[in-house]
N, C-alpha and C positions, 0 to 999 in steps of 0.2 A: 400694537402695542410696543413701547418702546423698550428698547432694551433693559434698562433699568429695572422696568415692571415686572418685565418676563423674567428677569433673573430672580426679584424678589419671590414672584409666583413659584418659580422652580425650588427656590429655597423652601417656601413652605411646604409644596409639594413632596418632598425630601424629607423634612421633620416629621409629617404626616404618617409619610413611610416607615419614618424609622420608630415613629410611637407606637405603629400596627405591628411591626414585629415585636416589638417588643412585649405587647400585651398577648401575643399569639404564646409567646415564650413563657411568657406567666401561667398563662392557662395552661399550656401544654405540662408544664411541670406540676400544677393541679390533679390533672390527669393522671399522668404518672412519671411520677418523681424521680427524678436522676437516681443510678444506680449506688453510686458513692456522693455523700456528702463531703466538700471541701473544707477544711479548716484551715482558713487562712492566719499565716502567723505572723507575730508582731516582728518587724524586721530587726536584726541584732538585737533579741530582747536581754541578753547577758550580757553582751559586749565579746564573747568568744565565737557567735557565730552571724553568718550572713545568712537568713533567711529570706527565701523567695516566695513564690505563691505555694508550692506543692514540695517544695524539699528544702534542705538548709546543706550549709557548707561550713567545714570549720574556716576559721578567720584564717588562719596559716595555711591550709590548702587553695581558699581564694585569692590570698594574696600572694601567692608562690605564682597560680594560674596569670595573675595581672603583672608580675614581673617579667614573666615569659613570652607571652603573647600580647598584651595590653589591654587595658580596660574597654575598648569599643567590642575586641572579639568575643572575650572572655562573657560582656554582657550579653549579645547576640546569641552566645551559646547557650548562655543560663535561660533566655527567652527561649530557645527551641529546647532544650529539657523541658522546662514549663508546660509548654504546646504536647510535646510527646506524652507527659504523663498524664496532661486532662484528659488526652484522646485516647489512650492504651489503657491507663490506669494501672502503671506500673512504674518502675525504674529500672531502667536497664544496664546490666552490669551487677545488679545488686544495691551499688551507693553510686550517691550523686559524681563525687569527684572522677569516681572511675568511668561513669557514663560520658563526663563530659571531656574528659582526656582522651578517651577512645574513639569518641564520634561525634561530639557536638561541637566543640572547637574547629575538630577539623571540616566538618560541613560550614562554621561560620568563616573558617580562611579561604576555602574555595568558594563560598558567595563572596566575598571581598577580593580576590583575586578575578572571579567574572565577572564582578561591576567595573573592576580598574580595566581590563580586558577590553570592555566594549565602550569605554568613553573615548 
């Protein structure tokens, strides 16, 4: 088998596996539904908040964080907070801006420094 055909075959097998995992997830959800349903918010619904999947921030807090740390770090921290909420079902420190400032921005900064240090 030449390389091109082998790569296509692998791609089709991977797609098949992904669909199989998705089907399993749907079937598991029917058998035992998730304990908490998530309501996805519309991003920036009224102009004064920035909404992520499971939390939202006042626009002023988000802008202050971006001015202090940069948009890449803040967005990485927001993704980490979203993942934390999905797994643990709560927002640490009571409010999203506190959680970002006290924990997740520090983790994002550390990840960025580690990434730069290994190059």
